[in-house]
MIDREN-375920 format. One record per residue (C-alpha): residue in one letter; residue number from 1; x, y, z. Coordinates in steps of 0.2 Angstrom, whole numbers. Layout:
<site><seti>A</seti><volo>NUM</volo><east>X</east><north>Y</north><up>Z</up></site>
...
end
This chain:
<site><seti>M</seti><volo>1</volo><east>-96</east><north>286</north><up>127</up></site>
<site><seti>E</seti><volo>2</volo><east>-106</east><north>276</north><up>140</up></site>
<site><seti>K</seti><volo>3</volo><east>-90</east><north>270</north><up>148</up></site>
<site><seti>V</seti><volo>4</volo><east>-83</east><north>287</north><up>149</up></site>
<site><seti>F</seti><volo>5</volo><east>-99</east><north>293</north><up>157</up></site>
<site><seti>V</seti><volo>6</volo><east>-99</east><north>279</north><up>170</up></site>
<site><seti>G</seti><volo>7</volo><east>-81</east><north>281</north><up>174</up></site>
<site><seti>A</seti><volo>8</volo><east>-83</east><north>300</north><up>177</up></site>
<site><seti>R</seti><volo>9</volo><east>-99</east><north>296</north><up>188</up></site>
<site><seti>C</seti><volo>10</volo><east>-90</east><north>283</north><up>198</up></site>
<site><seti>S</seti><volo>11</volo><east>-75</east><north>295</north><up>202</up></site>
<site><seti>G</seti><volo>12</volo><east>-86</east><north>303</north><up>215</up></site>
<site><seti>L</seti><volo>13</volo><east>-82</east><north>320</north><up>209</up></site>
<site><seti>F</seti><volo>14</volo><east>-98</east><north>324</north><up>201</up></site>
<site><seti>D</seti><volo>15</volo><east>-117</east><north>324</north><up>204</up></site>
<site><seti>P</seti><volo>16</volo><east>-121</east><north>305</north><up>209</up></site>
<site><seti>E</seti><volo>17</volo><east>-134</east><north>305</north><up>195</up></site>
<site><seti>G</seti><volo>18</volo><east>-122</east><north>312</north><up>182</up></site>
<site><seti>R</seti><volo>19</volo><east>-132</east><north>327</north><up>178</up></site>
<site><seti>D</seti><volo>20</volo><east>-117</east><north>338</north><up>177</up></site>
<site><seti>I</seti><volo>21</volo><east>-107</east><north>326</north><up>166</up></site>
<site><seti>K</seti><volo>22</volo><east>-108</east><north>329</north><up>147</up></site>
<site><seti>V</seti><volo>23</volo><east>-99</east><north>316</north><up>135</up></site>
<site><seti>R</seti><volo>24</volo><east>-96</east><north>320</north><up>117</up></site>
<site><seti>A</seti><volo>25</volo><east>-86</east><north>310</north><up>104</up></site>
<site><seti>L</seti><volo>26</volo><east>-76</east><north>317</north><up>89</up></site>
<site><seti>P</seti><volo>27</volo><east>-71</east><north>303</north><up>77</up></site>
<site><seti>Y</seti><volo>28</volo><east>-56</east><north>306</north><up>67</up></site>
<site><seti>T</seti><volo>29</volo><east>-56</east><north>298</north><up>49</up></site>
<site><seti>T</seti><volo>30</volo><east>-38</east><north>303</north><up>45</up></site>
<site><seti>Y</seti><volo>31</volo><east>-24</east><north>304</north><up>57</up></site>
<site><seti>M</seti><volo>32</volo><east>-6</east><north>298</north><up>60</up></site>
<site><seti>S</seti><volo>33</volo><east>0</east><north>290</north><up>75</up></site>
<site><seti>G</seti><volo>34</volo><east>19</east><north>287</north><up>75</up></site>
<site><seti>A</seti><volo>35</volo><east>24</east><north>279</north><up>59</up></site>
<site><seti>G</seti><volo>36</volo><east>7</east><north>272</north><up>55</up></site>
<site><seti>E</seti><volo>37</volo><east>-11</east><north>272</north><up>59</up></site>
<site><seti>S</seti><volo>38</volo><east>-13</east><north>263</north><up>75</up></site>
<site><seti>E</seti><volo>39</volo><east>-30</east><north>264</north><up>83</up></site>
<site><seti>F</seti><volo>40</volo><east>-32</east><north>274</north><up>98</up></site>
<site><seti>I</seti><volo>41</volo><east>-45</east><north>282</north><up>111</up></site>
<site><seti>H</seti><volo>42</volo><east>-40</east><north>298</north><up>118</up></site>
<site><seti>V</seti><volo>43</volo><east>-51</east><north>306</north><up>131</up></site>
<site><seti>V</seti><volo>44</volo><east>-50</east><north>324</north><up>136</up></site>
<site><seti>L</seti><volo>45</volo><east>-59</east><north>327</north><up>153</up></site>
<site><seti>R</seti><volo>46</volo><east>-62</east><north>346</north><up>154</up></site>
<site><seti>I</seti><volo>47</volo><east>-67</east><north>350</north><up>172</up></site>
<site><seti>L</seti><volo>48</volo><east>-69</east><north>366</north><up>181</up></site>
<site><seti>S</seti><volo>49</volo><east>-53</east><north>371</north><up>190</up></site>
<site><seti>G</seti><volo>50</volo><east>-51</east><north>369</north><up>209</up></site>
<site><seti>R</seti><volo>51</volo><east>-49</east><north>350</north><up>210</up></site>
<site><seti>T</seti><volo>52</volo><east>-34</east><north>343</north><up>218</up></site>
<site><seti>A</seti><volo>53</volo><east>-21</east><north>333</north><up>209</up></site>
<site><seti>D</seti><volo>54</volo><east>-27</east><north>317</north><up>218</up></site>
<site><seti>Q</seti><volo>55</volo><east>-45</east><north>320</north><up>213</up></site>
<site><seti>K</seti><volo>56</volo><east>-39</east><north>322</north><up>195</up></site>
<site><seti>V</seti><volo>57</volo><east>-29</east><north>305</north><up>196</up></site>
<site><seti>Q</seti><volo>58</volo><east>-45</east><north>298</north><up>204</up></site>
<site><seti>L</seti><volo>59</volo><east>-55</east><north>304</north><up>189</up></site>
<site><seti>S</seti><volo>60</volo><east>-43</east><north>298</north><up>175</up></site>
<site><seti>T</seti><volo>61</volo><east>-41</east><north>281</north><up>184</up></site>
<site><seti>A</seti><volo>62</volo><east>-59</east><north>278</north><up>185</up></site>
<site><seti>V</seti><volo>63</volo><east>-62</east><north>283</north><up>166</up></site>
<site><seti>I</seti><volo>64</volo><east>-47</east><north>272</north><up>160</up></site>
<site><seti>A</seti><volo>65</volo><east>-53</east><north>257</north><up>170</up></site>
<site><seti>E</seti><volo>66</volo><east>-70</east><north>258</north><up>162</up></site>
<site><seti>L</seti><volo>67</volo><east>-62</east><north>259</north><up>145</up></site>
<site><seti>E</seti><volo>68</volo><east>-50</east><north>245</north><up>148</up></site>
<site><seti>A</seti><volo>69</volo><east>-65</east><north>234</north><up>154</up></site>
<site><seti>I</seti><volo>70</volo><east>-71</east><north>234</north><up>136</up></site>
<site><seti>G</seti><volo>71</volo><east>-57</east><north>222</north><up>132</up></site>
<site><seti>L</seti><volo>72</volo><east>-51</east><north>230</north><up>115</up></site>
<site><seti>V</seti><volo>73</volo><east>-35</east><north>223</north><up>108</up></site>
<site><seti>D</seti><volo>74</volo><east>-21</east><north>233</north><up>99</up></site>
<site><seti>I</seti><volo>75</volo><east>-27</east><north>250</north><up>104</up></site>
<site><seti>S</seti><volo>76</volo><east>-20</east><north>264</north><up>114</up></site>
<site><seti>I</seti><volo>77</volo><east>-31</east><north>272</north><up>127</up></site>
<site><seti>S</seti><volo>78</volo><east>-26</east><north>288</north><up>135</up></site>
<site><seti>V</seti><volo>79</volo><east>-35</east><north>300</north><up>147</up></site>
<site><seti>E</seti><volo>80</volo><east>-30</east><north>318</north><up>150</up></site>
<site><seti>V</seti><volo>81</volo><east>-38</east><north>330</north><up>163</up></site>
<site><seti>V</seti><volo>82</volo><east>-39</east><north>348</north><up>158</up></site>
<site><seti>D</seti><volo>83</volo><east>-44</east><north>362</north><up>170</up></site>
<site><seti>M</seti><volo>84</volo><east>-56</east><north>375</north><up>164</up></site>
<site><seti>D</seti><volo>85</volo><east>-54</east><north>392</north><up>173</up></site>
<site><seti>R</seti><volo>86</volo><east>-68</east><north>393</north><up>185</up></site>
<site><seti>D</seti><volo>87</volo><east>-68</east><north>412</north><up>186</up></site>
<site><seti>S</seti><volo>88</volo><east>-70</east><north>415</north><up>168</up></site>
<site><seti>Y</seti><volo>89</volo><east>-82</east><north>400</north><up>163</up></site>
<site><seti>R</seti><volo>90</volo><east>-99</east><north>405</north><up>159</up></site>
<site><seti>K</seti><volo>91</volo><east>-115</east><north>395</north><up>155</up></site>
<site><seti>V</seti><volo>92</volo><east>-132</east><north>400</north><up>151</up></site>
<site><seti>L</seti><volo>93</volo><east>-148</east><north>389</north><up>150</up></site>
<site><seti>S</seti><volo>94</volo><east>-162</east><north>395</north><up>140</up></site>
end
């Protein structure tokens, strides 16, 4: 999780201190990947719409670079950037 946070922060697309970055992990205990149970990390980066394609590539590249630096072996690492509709997104701080 820390590597994903660092990668997102290093992308330059968010607050330099990372105040607007949230990282959550959902481990899967049962899954099927192809014909077996190959280990994987799949990161979904949900960001507010409005960023360019180049900025999204910059973000996914920065995150995957941080994850690759861990040096894991025999594991698939993938990163997906998903737009959240800026006009309909709502957030309340209580």
